[in-house]
Backbone as a ProteinNet text record, in pm:
[ID]
protein_1_A
[PRIMARY]
MCALVYLGSVGKVSHSIINAIHVTSAYRNFGIGKWILSYIEARAKLLHLSQVKLRTFYTNPARRLYLRHGFQDVLVDKNWAFMEKKL
[TERTIARY]
863.6	737.4	637.5	621.9	537.6	424.4	302.4	216.4	164.8	186.8	67.7	-18.4	-137.5	-282.7	-397.4	-402.2	-498.6	-609.4	-727.3	-861.7	-975.1	-1045.1	-1099	-1152.7	-1227.3	-1275.4	-1259	-1221.7	-1167.4	-1271.1	-1379.7	-1453.4	-1564.2	-1505.6	-1598.4	-1481.3	-1360.3	-1279.2	-1266.5	-1305.7	-1286.1	-1210.4	-1096.9	-957.3	-903.9	-797.9	-742.8	-603.2	-551.6	-382.9	-306.9	-220.5	-67.4	44.8	44.5	140.4	271.6	318.4	411.4	401.1	464.3	469.5	613.6	673.2	792.3	797.3	903.5	877.1	1023.3	1076.8	1217.6	1283.6	1416.2	1494.4	1488.2	1479.8	1459.5	1296.2	1254	1063.2	1044.9	1116.1	1121.2	1128.2	1068.7	1049.1	980.7	867.8	761.6	643.5	623.4	497.2	413.9	478.5	456.5	389.2	462	390.6	297.7	278.5	144.2	46.5	59.5	-29.6	-121.4	-5.7	-74.6	-116.9	-67.5	-132	-325	-304	-431.4	-533.2	-455	-496.7	-593.9	-530.6	-574.6	-646.2	-644.1	-736.8	-864.3	-858.6	-1031.8	-1082.6	-1005.6	-1048.6	-1115.4	-1036.1	-1092.1	-1232.5	-1229.6	-1339.5	-1466.8	-1445.6	-1553.1	-1597	-1469.9	-1558.9	-1604	-1637.3	-1639.1	-1593.8	-1471.6	-1373.1	-1322.7	-1300.1	-1287.7	-1137.6	-1041.9	-869.3	-814.7	-694.9	-562.3	-490.1	-396.1	-337.4	-151.9	-89.2	108.2	174.6	274	400.8	530	631.4	706.5	891.2	967.4	1087.1	1084.9	1131.8	1115.5	1205.7	1289.2	1424.5	1379.3	1294.1	1267	1181.3	1263.2	1236.2	1123.4	1054.7	944.9	846.9	832.4	776	678.2	783.1	812.4	711.1	665.8	537.5	453.5	446	327.7	271.2	323.9	345.2	303.1	314.5	271.7	123.8	110.5	-36.6	-162.5	-91.5	-193.1	-199.6	-64.5	-77.4	1.9	-53.7	29.5	46.3	130.8	231.4	115	127.3	29.2	97.1	218.4	310.5	436	580.9	709.9	771.2	856.9	987.2	1125.4	1218.4	1344.3	1370.3	1303.9	1290.8	1141	1067.4	948.7	848.1	758.2	660.6	558.2	457	296.1	219.4	163.3	106.9	-60.7	-165.7	-286.9	-336.3	-466.7	-512.2	-648.3	-721.8	-890.5	-956.4	-1027.3	-1093.9	-1232.8
311.6	324.3	204	116.6	-7.6	-5.6	-66	-77.3	-216.3	-298.7	-424.3	-421.8	-407.4	-423	-503.6	-626.7	-619.6	-577.7	-556.1	-458	-576	-643.3	-739	-788.7	-886.1	-934.6	-1102.9	-1191.4	-1325.2	-1389.8	-1425.8	-1507.3	-1370.7	-1337.9	-1270.4	-1122.9	-1187	-1072.1	-1009.8	-834.7	-705.9	-674.5	-663.2	-531.3	-595.9	-472.5	-473.1	-512.9	-557.1	-578.1	-510.2	-459.6	-395.8	-517.7	-575.3	-628.9	-645.6	-484.1	-420.2	-277.2	-230	-78.9	-62.5	24.2	44.9	161.9	272.5	406.5	413.6	402.7	403.1	549.8	501.9	608	815	764.3	924.8	975.3	910.8	975.1	996.7	942.4	987	1085.5	1155.4	1243.2	1347	1306.9	1436	1366	1274.6	1247.2	1192.3	1048.4	965	859.3	834.9	745.8	726.6	898.9	937.4	959.1	951.2	919.3	812.2	743.4	584.7	517.3	592.2	521.2	578.3	732.9	791.3	740.3	668.9	637.8	492.1	385.9	262.3	270.4	369.6	404.2	449	520.2	556.2	484.2	349.4	252.5	201.4	121.6	52.5	142.1	229.7	315	269.4	303.5	248.8	132	34.8	-118.5	-155.1	-64	-72.4	-194.3	-189.5	-242.7	-170.6	-209.3	-186	-154.6	-197.2	-169.9	-215.1	-165.5	-191.2	-252.1	-345	-392.6	-399.3	-416.6	-425.6	-510.3	-560.3	-573.7	-545.6	-515.2	-449.2	-498.2	-397.6	-481.6	-367.2	-403	-305	-214.8	-230	-151.8	13.8	-78.1	-12.9	132.9	251.7	427.1	405.4	345.9	408.1	365	297.2	228	435.3	475.6	643.4	653.2	660.4	713.9	642.1	495.5	451.4	513.5	504.5	530.4	694.4	763.6	930.7	902.6	837.9	805.4	727.7	720.9	599.9	515.9	410.4	283.6	244	138.4	122.7	-31.1	-31.3	-158.6	-273.4	-405.6	-465.4	-565.4	-666.7	-753.7	-691.2	-691.7	-652.6	-792.7	-815.4	-910.8	-824.8	-923.7	-891.8	-835.2	-881.2	-846.6	-747.9	-795.3	-742.9	-680.8	-549.5	-521.3	-543	-562.7	-591.1	-532.1	-451.2	-310.2	-301.8	-207.4	-178	-39.1	-28.4	121.2	98.5	141.5	107.3	223.2	218	299.2	353.8
-1305.8	-1271.5	-1296.5	-1195.5	-1172.1	-1057.8	-1060.1	-933.2	-985.4	-913.7	-899.8	-819.3	-843.3	-695.5	-744.1	-632.7	-632.7	-607.4	-611.9	-564.1	-565.9	-480.5	-486.3	-323.6	-378.1	-189.6	-219.6	-191	-157	-42.9	-88.8	38.7	113.2	211.9	275.2	340.2	278.7	265.1	216.4	256.5	190.3	181.8	91	97.5	-20	-24.9	-131.1	-98.1	-172.8	-135	-233.7	-193	-297.7	-285.3	-431.3	-450.6	-441.7	-502.5	-560	-607.9	-554	-657.9	-600.3	-728.8	-764.6	-857.4	-806	-860.3	-893.3	-1036.3	-1055.5	-1004.3	-969	-905.2	-955.2	-1103.2	-1162.3	-1149.3	-1059.1	-1062.2	-921.6	-856.8	-677.2	-614.7	-550.8	-455.1	-559.6	-633	-725.4	-685.4	-610.5	-563.2	-627.1	-699	-796.4	-645.6	-593.8	-468.7	-370.1	-337.5	-319.5	-408.9	-488.9	-597.6	-643.9	-658.6	-632.1	-513.2	-436.1	-293.5	-253.3	-304.7	-322.5	-395.4	-549.1	-655.2	-586.5	-551.2	-473.6	-393.3	-300.7	-174.6	-255.9	-381.3	-369.8	-465.1	-547.2	-568.8	-524.6	-419	-304.2	-237.6	-213	-145.4	-270.7	-367.6	-497.9	-506.4	-458.2	-459	-289.3	-229.6	-87	-16.9	-41.3	35.5	159.7	269.9	414.1	404.6	387.3	399.5	258.8	300.7	223.9	262.9	246.7	307.6	249.4	287.4	214.6	251.2	197.7	268	220	260.9	268	336.5	248	343.6	469.7	616.7	720.7	676.3	599.1	597.1	465.5	359.1	273	331.2	233.4	290.7	240.3	147.7	134	208.2	344.4	443.9	516.8	535	559.1	484.5	349.6	260.8	331.9	367.3	390.1	508.6	631.7	779.4	750.6	675.5	670.1	585.2	499.6	440	522.5	627.1	719.8	781.8	664.4	713.2	848.5	899.7	1035.5	1073.7	1105.3	1135.2	1167.9	1132	1198	1241.9	1160.4	1224.1	1170.2	1262.8	1212.5	1264.5	1170.1	1210	1146	1162	1144.5	1003.8	898.8	764.3	691.6	753.2	667.5	743	757.9	784.9	709.4	762.9	725.4	762.3	658.4	701.8	640.7	730.4	629.9	691.8	623.9	639.1	654.8	745.1	739	687.8	601.9	486.2	563.8
[MASK]
+++++++++++++++++++++++++++++++++++++++++++++++++++++++++++++++++++++++++++++++++++++++

């Protein structure tokens, strides 16, 4: 299992960016991805950040998890889905 996240602000931008989340197949469907997203959201709120952003492959099955967790598509092309969740 791996999660790389940048939580912070750059200049006047106040958002967190999920760089990569990977849960190995043996640990999927145990709620780990949901826990990771909840943890990231809680940390972002503690830092008074206004949103969480991520990019994923459009065909990534985890995209359904992001949508269920409140992320919305901002931009979608044939390969990528750029998503964000306002806090």
